C-alpha positions as CSV (number, residue, x, y, z in Angstrom):
1,M,0.0,-0.1,0.0
2,N,1.3,3.5,-1.0
3,R,0.6,6.3,1.2
4,M,-0.4,9.3,-0.7
5,K,-1.6,12.7,0.7
6,T,-3.3,15.0,-1.8
7,S,-6.0,17.4,-1.3
8,N,-7.7,19.7,-3.8
9,N,-10.8,21.5,-4.2
10,Y,-12.8,21.1,-7.5
11,S,-15.7,23.2,-8.8
12,I,-17.9,21.9,-11.5
13,S,-20.1,24.1,-13.7
14,G,-23.4,24.7,-12.0
15,G,-22.4,25.4,-8.5
16,V,-21.3,21.8,-7.2
17,Q,-18.0,22.1,-5.3
18,F,-15.9,19.3,-3.9
19,S,-12.9,18.8,-1.8
20,V,-11.2,15.5,-2.6
21,D,-8.6,14.1,-0.2
22,I,-6.6,11.0,-1.6
23,R,-5.1,9.1,1.2
24,Y,-3.8,5.9,-0.4
25,Q,-2.8,4.2,-3.7
26,Q,-3.6,0.4,-3.5
27,H,-4.4,-2.2,-6.0
28,S,-3.8,0.5,-8.7
29,S,-6.7,2.7,-7.5
30,W,-7.3,5.6,-5.0
31,Q,-8.7,5.5,-1.7
32,G,-9.8,8.7,0.3
33,S,-12.7,10.8,0.9
34,I,-14.7,13.5,-1.0
35,Q,-16.6,16.4,0.5
36,R,-19.4,18.4,-1.0
37,L,-18.5,22.0,-0.1
38,D,-22.1,23.2,-0.7
39,T,-23.6,20.7,1.6
40,G,-20.7,19.6,3.9
41,E,-21.5,16.0,3.4
42,K,-18.4,13.7,3.4
43,I,-18.0,10.2,2.0
44,H,-15.0,7.9,1.8
45,F,-14.4,6.3,-1.5
46,R,-12.7,3.0,-2.2
47,S,-11.6,3.5,-5.9
48,Q,-11.5,6.1,-8.7
49,R,-14.6,4.5,-10.2
50,E,-16.5,4.9,-6.9
51,L,-15.2,8.5,-6.8
52,L,-16.6,9.4,-10.2
53,S,-19.8,7.8,-9.4
54,L,-20.1,10.1,-6.1
55,I,-19.4,13.2,-8.3
56,E,-21.8,12.2,-11.1
57,S,-24.6,11.4,-8.4
58,A,-24.0,14.8,-6.7
59,V,-24.1,16.8,-10.1
60,S,-27.2,14.9,-11.1
61,R,-29.0,15.7,-7.8
62,H,-27.9,19.2,-7.9
63,L,-29.5,19.6,-11.5
64,N,-32.6,17.7,-10.5
65,E,-33.0,20.3,-7.5
66,K,-32.7,23.1,-9.9
67,G,-35.2,21.6,-12.4
68,E,-32.3,21.4,-15.1
69,E,-31.6,18.3,-17.2
70,E,-28.1,17.4,-18.3
71,I,-27.8,15.6,-21.4
72,L,-24.7,13.3,-21.6
73,R,-23.3,11.5,-24.5
74,Q,-23.6,7.7,-24.2
75,W,-21.9,4.9,-26.2
76,Q,-24.1,3.5,-29.1
77,E,-25.4,-0.1,-28.7
78,S,-23.3,-2.3,-30.8
79,K,-24.9,-4.3,-33.5
80,K,-24.2,-8.0,-33.9
81,G,-22.2,-7.5,-37.1
82,D,-20.0,-4.8,-35.4
83,E,-18.9,-7.3,-32.7
84,Q,-17.7,-9.9,-35.2
85,G,-15.7,-7.1,-36.9
86,K,-14.1,-6.1,-33.8
87,E,-13.1,-9.8,-32.9
88,N,-11.5,-10.3,-36.2
89,A,-9.4,-7.1,-35.8
90,I,-8.0,-8.4,-32.6
C-alpha cells in the first residue's frame, strides 16, 4: 500500500464544489474521501470508479433540484455485425 496525501478543491459548472482527499493508492486505485462544499456531506471512496460515481451522483442531484436536465453522450449499442468485426481485428 502506498501512502499518498493529496487534497484539492474542484468546482464543476453549476455550483457543485468538492474537496477531494486522496489518502492511499492500493491495487492500482485511489482511496480517500470527497466532501461536497455546498452541503458539507463527506463520503469515503474505495476506488476511482466510486469517486467518479459519487461526483456524477452529486451533480445529477444538484441539477434535479434546480429543475435542469443534463444531456450526456452515451455509447451506442453495438450491432451484432460490429462485434464480429471487432473480434477479427484483434
